[in-house]
C-alpha positions in Angstrom: -19.8 -194.8 76.9 -22.5 -193.3 79.1 -22.3 -196.3 81.4 -18.5 -195.8 81.9 -18.9 -192.1 82.8 -21.7 -192.9 85.2 -19.5 -195.5 87.0 -16.7 -192.9 87.3 -19.1 -190.4 88.9 -20.2 -193.0 91.4 -16.5 -193.9 92.2 -15.6 -190.2 92.8 -18.6 -189.7 95.1 -17.9 -192.8 97.1 -14.3 -191.6 97.6 -15.4 -188.3 99.0 -17.6 -190.0 101.5 -14.7 -192.2 102.7 -12.5 -189.2 103.2 -15.2 -187.4 105.1 -15.7 -190.3 107.4 -11.9 -190.5 108.2 -11.8 -186.7 108.9 -14.6 -186.9 111.5 -12.9 -190.0 113.0 -9.6 -188.1 113.5 -11.2 -185.0 115.0 -13.3 -187.1 117.4 -10.0 -188.6 118.8 -8.2 -185.2 119.3 -7.0 -184.6 122.9 -9.0 -181.9 124.7 -6.6 -181.5 127.7 -4.0 -179.4 125.7 -1.9 -177.0 128.0 0.2 -174.2 126.3 3.9 -173.7 127.2 4.0 -170.1 128.4 7.8 -169.9 128.9 8.5 -171.3 125.4 6.0 -168.8 123.9 7.5 -165.8 125.8 11.1 -166.7 124.7 9.9 -167.1 121.1 8.3 -163.6 121.2 11.4 -162.0 122.7 13.6 -163.5 119.9 11.2 -162.0 117.3 11.2 -158.6 119.0 15.0 -158.5 119.2 15.2 -159.5 115.6 12.8 -156.7 114.7 14.6 -154.0 116.8 17.9 -154.4 115.0 17.0 -152.6 111.8 14.9 -150.1 113.7 18.0 -148.8 115.6 19.8 -148.2 112.4 16.9 -146.2 111.1 16.9 -144.0 114.2 20.6 -143.2 113.8 20.1 -142.4 110.2 17.1 -140.2 111.1 19.3 -138.3 113.7 21.9 -137.7 111.0 19.4 -136.3 108.6 18.0 -134.1 111.5 21.5 -132.8 112.1 22.0 -132.1 108.5 18.7 -130.2 108.3 19.8 -128.1 111.3 23.1 -127.4 109.7 21.5 -126.5 106.5 19.1 -124.1 108.3 22.0 -122.5 110.1 23.9 -122.1 106.9 20.9 -120.4 105.3 20.5 -118.2 108.3 24.1 -117.1 108.4 24.1 -116.5 104.7 20.9 -114.6 104.8 22.2 -112.4 107.6 25.3 -111.7 105.6 23.3 -110.7 102.6 20.8 -108.7 104.7 23.7 -106.7 106.2 25.4 -106.3 102.9 22.4 -105.0 101.0 21.1 -102.8 103.8 24.5 -101.2 104.4 24.3 -99.5 101.0 28.1 -99.9 100.7 28.8 -97.8 103.8 31.8 -98.4 106.0 31.7 -98.0 109.8 34.1 -96.7 112.4 33.3 -96.8 116.1 35.1 -96.0 119.4 34.7 -97.3 122.9 35.0 -95.5 126.3 38.4 -93.7 126.5 39.2 -94.4 122.9 39.7 -92.0 119.9 40.4 -92.7 116.3 41.6 -90.8 113.2 40.6 -91.6 109.6 41.2 -90.0 106.2 38.3 -90.4 103.7 38.7 -91.0 100.0 38.3 -87.2 99.2 41.2 -86.3 101.5 39.0 -85.2 104.4 40.3 -86.0 107.9 38.1 -87.0 110.8 39.0 -87.5 114.5 36.3 -89.6 116.2 35.9 -89.1 120.0 35.1 -91.8 122.5 31.8 -93.7 122.4 31.0 -92.5 118.9 30.2 -94.0 115.5 30.8 -92.7 112.0 29.4 -94.2 108.8 30.8 -93.2 105.5 31.1 -94.5 101.9 34.3 -96.1 100.6 34.2 -93.6 97.8 32.0 -90.5 97.3 29.8 -90.5 94.3 27.1 -88.1 93.1 26.8 -84.4 93.7 27.5 -84.5 97.5 29.6 -86.2 100.1 27.4 -87.6 102.9 28.5 -89.2 106.2 26.5 -90.2 109.3 27.6 -89.4 112.9 26.5 -90.6 116.3 28.6 -89.0 119.0 31.4 -86.5 118.7 34.0 -85.8 116.0 36.3 -83.1 114.7 36.3 -82.6 110.9 38.8 -81.2 108.5 36.9 -81.3 105.3 38.8 -81.1 102.0 37.5 -78.3 99.8 35.3 -79.2 96.8 32.7 -76.6 95.7 31.2 -79.0 93.2 30.6 -81.7 95.9 29.4 -80.3 99.3 30.1 -82.3 102.4 27.2 -83.2 104.6 27.0 -84.7 108.1 23.7 -86.3 109.0 22.7 -86.7 112.6 19.5 -87.7 114.4 17.9 -84.3 114.7 20.2 -82.1 112.6 22.7 -81.8 109.8 25.8 -79.9 108.8 26.7 -78.8 105.3 30.1 -77.4 104.3 32.4 -77.0 101.3 35.7 -77.1 103.0 36.4 -76.1 106.7 37.3 -77.5 110.1 34.8 -77.8 113.0 33.6 -79.9 115.9 30.3 -81.7 116.1 28.7 -83.3 119.1 25.5 -85.3 118.9 24.9 -88.1 121.4 21.6 -89.9 121.5 21.4 -89.7 125.3 22.2 -86.0 125.5 19.5 -83.3 125.0 21.6 -81.1 122.8 23.5 -80.9 119.6 26.6 -78.7 119.4 28.6 -77.4 116.5 31.7 -75.2 116.8 33.7 -73.8 113.9 37.4 -73.4 113.9 38.0 -72.4 110.3 35.8 -71.7 107.2 32.0 -71.5 107.1 29.5 -74.1 108.2 25.7 -74.3 107.5 23.9 -75.8 110.5 20.3 -77.0 110.2 18.5 -78.3 113.3 15.1 -80.0 113.2 12.6 -78.1 111.0 14.3 -74.7 111.5 16.1 -72.7 108.8 19.8 -73.3 108.3 22.2 -70.8 109.9 25.7 -69.8 108.9 28.5 -70.3 111.4 31.8 -68.6 111.0 35.2 -69.2 112.9 34.8 -69.1 116.7 31.0 -69.5 116.4 29.3 -72.1 118.4 25.7 -73.2 118.0 23.8 -75.4 120.5 20.5 -77.0 119.5 18.3 -77.9 122.6 16.2 -80.9 121.5 13.4 -80.5 124.0 12.9 -76.8 123.5 13.6 -77.2 119.7 15.7 -73.9 119.9 19.2 -73.0 118.7 21.5 -70.7 120.6 24.4 -69.2 118.8 27.4 -67.8 120.7 31.1 -66.9 120.3 33.8 -69.0 121.9 37.4 -67.9 121.1 38.8 -70.6 123.4 37.3 -73.4 121.2 37.0 -75.6 124.2 34.5 -77.8 122.4 37.6 -79.1 120.7 39.6 -79.6 123.9 39.2 -83.4 123.7 41.1 -83.4 120.4 44.0 -81.1 121.4 44.0 -82.5 125.0 43.9 -79.1 126.6 41.3 -76.6 128.0 42.0 -72.9 127.3 40.4 -70.1 129.3 40.9 -66.4 128.6 39.0 -64.1 131.0 36.2 -66.8 131.1 33.2 -66.7 133.4 33.1 -69.5 136.0 29.9 -70.9 134.7 31.6 -71.8 131.4 34.7 -72.9 133.2 32.8 -75.4 135.3 30.8 -76.7 132.3 34.0 -77.2 130.3 35.8 -78.9 133.2 32.9 -81.3 133.7 33.0 -82.5 130.1 36.8 -82.6 129.9 37.5 -84.4 133.2 34.2 -86.3 133.3 33.1 -85.1 136.7 30.1 -83.3 138.1 30.1 -80.0 140.1 27.3 -79.0 142.4 27.7 -75.2 143.2 26.0 -74.0 146.3 26.6 -70.3 145.8 25.1 -69.6 142.4 26.3 -66.0 142.5 29.9 -67.0 141.7 28.9 -68.5 138.4 28.9 -65.0 136.8 32.4 -64.2 138.1 34.9 -63.8 135.2 38.6 -63.3 134.8 39.7 -66.9 134.8 42.6 -67.4 132.4 44.8 -70.5 132.2 45.4 -73.7 130.2 44.6 -77.1 131.7 45.9 -80.5 130.5 44.1 -83.8 130.9 45.8 -84.8 134.1 45.7 -81.4 135.8 42.4 -81.5 137.7 44.1 -80.9 141.1 46.0 -78.0 139.6 42.7 -76.5 138.4 41.1 -77.0 141.8 44.0 -75.3 143.6 44.0 -72.3 141.2 40.2 -71.9 141.5 40.3 -72.2 145.3 42.9 -69.4 145.6 41.3 -67.1 143.0 37.7 -67.3 144.1 37.9 -68.4 147.7 35.8 -71.5 147.0 36.0 -74.9 148.7 35.9 -78.2 146.8 34.4 -81.1 148.8 34.7 -84.5 147.0 31.6 -86.7 147.4 31.4 -90.4 147.6 30.3 -90.7 144.0 33.3 -88.8 142.7 31.5 -85.5 142.2 32.4 -82.2 143.9 30.4 -79.9 146.0 31.6 -76.3 145.5 30.9 -74.2 148.6 31.4 -70.5 149.4 33.3 -68.3 147.0 33.6 -64.6 146.0 34.4 -62.8 142.8 37.9 -61.2 142.7 38.1 -57.4 142.7 
């Protein structure tokens, strides 16, 4: 048995030696002058690259679609967020605004009526709740407030506020103007400017708060020309020229430059002027006060000369 196994080992070892000799014989006869085929290799590489690029192009298009979907999702979130932001910050307030040359009328839920002059904005609740009725004004408006002693009406402005129970009055408060003006037609109005104490205004009373000086001037104006824009008419009854010119500048949207300042104290001007009657007013003033109106290139008027009538 041992002799048989020994013979097998010898046979296995001799076979390995034979295979080894054959391998060395083959390698010794291998040709060393091998030259590679460059054109065939380059064509093979191009085929492989083309095959690899086909699925890659699909991935790019799919990635672009995902990118578009991400952009659309972000836009939707932005729009939705902006809507919610505006909704929650508005505190349930409605808004009414006018452009140049435009006026609007609105009736609030309590029955109050408001006429909004041009270039103005009013913010108000859909319904009034609580112990007071509050609205916010930028610009000019005429109010006819429905009477309710249990729920006062308040108008909030940048530097001042008005508080009433039931009355009619005009309010002017433009951001670009250096004054706030309140004129009462009927009833009683409480006007508070800046940090000053509130003052009571009665019919024909007009209060002007000068922002820079932080002072309030209260006067009487029976003509109620602060409301001229609403009734489309200026009214003068023995009115000094200084007030006449000021009212005309606002009503007709023009500027006057008066050379002879002495005529501004002249009184006695009484008439009614409609919106399109500027030339009529100029003619009447020229004859009454011996003034000369010279129109400038910018549309303003230079007022020269003039004397007070006897």
